[in-house]
Every structure is written in C-alpha cells, then in structure tokens.
C-alpha positions in Angstrom: 10.6 58.5 -22.8 7.6 55.9 -23.2 10.0 53.2 -24.3 12.2 53.6 -21.0 10.6 51.9 -18.1 13.2 53.5 -15.7 13.1 57.3 -15.1 15.3 59.3 -17.5 17.1 62.4 -16.8 16.9 65.7 -19.2 20.5 65.1 -20.1 19.8 61.3 -21.2 16.7 62.2 -23.2 18.7 64.9 -24.9 21.1 62.4 -26.1 18.3 60.8 -27.9 16.5 64.0 -29.3 19.4 65.4 -30.9 19.5 68.2 -32.3 17.5 69.5 -29.4 19.5 71.0 -26.4 19.1 70.5 -22.7 17.3 73.8 -22.5 14.6 72.8 -25.0 14.1 69.5 -23.6 13.8 70.7 -20.1 11.2 73.2 -21.2 9.3 70.5 -22.9 9.6 68.3 -19.8 8.4 71.2 -17.8 5.3 71.6 -19.9 4.4 67.9 -19.8 4.7 67.9 -16.1 2.3 70.8 -15.7 0.0 68.7 -17.9 0.2 65.9 -15.7 1.6 63.5 -18.4 4.9 62.9 -16.6 6.3 63.3 -13.3 9.6 64.2 -11.6 11.2 61.6 -9.6 14.5 61.4 -7.7 17.4 59.8 -9.6 18.3 56.8 -7.4 19.3 59.0 -4.3 21.3 61.6 -6.1 20.4 65.3 -6.5 19.6 65.0 -10.1 15.8 64.8 -11.0 14.5 62.3 -13.7 10.9 62.0 -15.5 8.9 59.0 -16.1 5.3 58.8 -17.4 2.8 59.5 -14.7 0.4 56.7 -15.8 2.6 53.7 -15.4 0.1 51.1 -16.6 0.1 53.3 -20.1 3.6 53.0 -19.8 3.5 49.0 -19.7 1.0 49.0 -22.4 3.2 51.0 -24.6 6.3 48.9 -23.9 4.0 45.7 -24.8 3.1 47.3 -28.2 6.3 48.9 -29.2 8.5 46.1 -30.4 8.8 42.4 -30.2 12.2 42.8 -28.7 10.7 45.0 -25.7 7.7 42.6 -25.3 10.1 39.6 -24.9 11.4 41.6 -21.9 7.9 42.1 -20.3 6.7 38.5 -20.8 7.0 38.2 -17.0 4.0 40.6 -16.6 1.9 38.3 -18.8 3.1 35.2 -17.0 2.1 36.9 -13.7 -1.4 37.9 -14.8 -1.9 34.4 -16.1 -1.0 33.0 -12.6 -2.6 35.4 -10.5 -5.9 35.4 -12.4 -8.0 32.5 -13.9 -8.5 32.2 -17.6 -12.4 33.1 -17.3 -11.6 35.9 -15.0 -9.0 37.4 -17.6 -11.5 36.9 -20.1 -14.3 38.7 -18.2 -11.9 41.5 -17.5 -10.8 41.7 -21.1 -14.6 41.9 -22.3 -15.5 44.5 -19.7 -12.6 46.6 -20.6 -13.4 46.5 -24.4 -17.2 47.6 -23.5 -15.9 50.7 -21.4 
C-alpha cells in the first residue's frame, strides 16, 4: 500500500497480494485502520471505500526510498522544497530533524 500514493481498494490490493483472498485482505485492512496506520477514504465519489496510509509524509518518504523509478516521479517534491526554502534553511531543518 505504501508504494501507491493514491488510495487503493481492497480488491485492487488483493490482486497484488495473491494468494490472499479479499476477505483476508479486508480483515487486515480493518485491523490496520483500528490501529490508525491506514485510513478509509472515499473512492473518487463512488460508494467503494479505498485505503491509504494515515501519515502522508511517511508515504512520501517511503516512495522516495523505495526505488529509483519511483524517486524520479517524485522529484517535483524536492524541487518545490528547494524553491520554497533557502539552502541554509533546509540544512538547518535537516540538522534539527536528525537531532530529534
């Protein structure tokens, strides 16, 4: 689920987790939702429910670390942060995060 930025349905996730069936996947999704790891969201205006990681910044971090191909798709985020913050401010924030 973490390699998908967009929400994913239980059925779509089941296809990726074969041989698990949709009931098994749904049970695990319910457990993760009760723990606050994932959240249920509407599926683009349809009655279907989809799921995504609750902590969206963790999702960005995971996507950046998962593979070079995915990292290339997220380079826009790096460019935005470089444009929004000055180099000194980014270095200061990075140092504060590593000390925490």
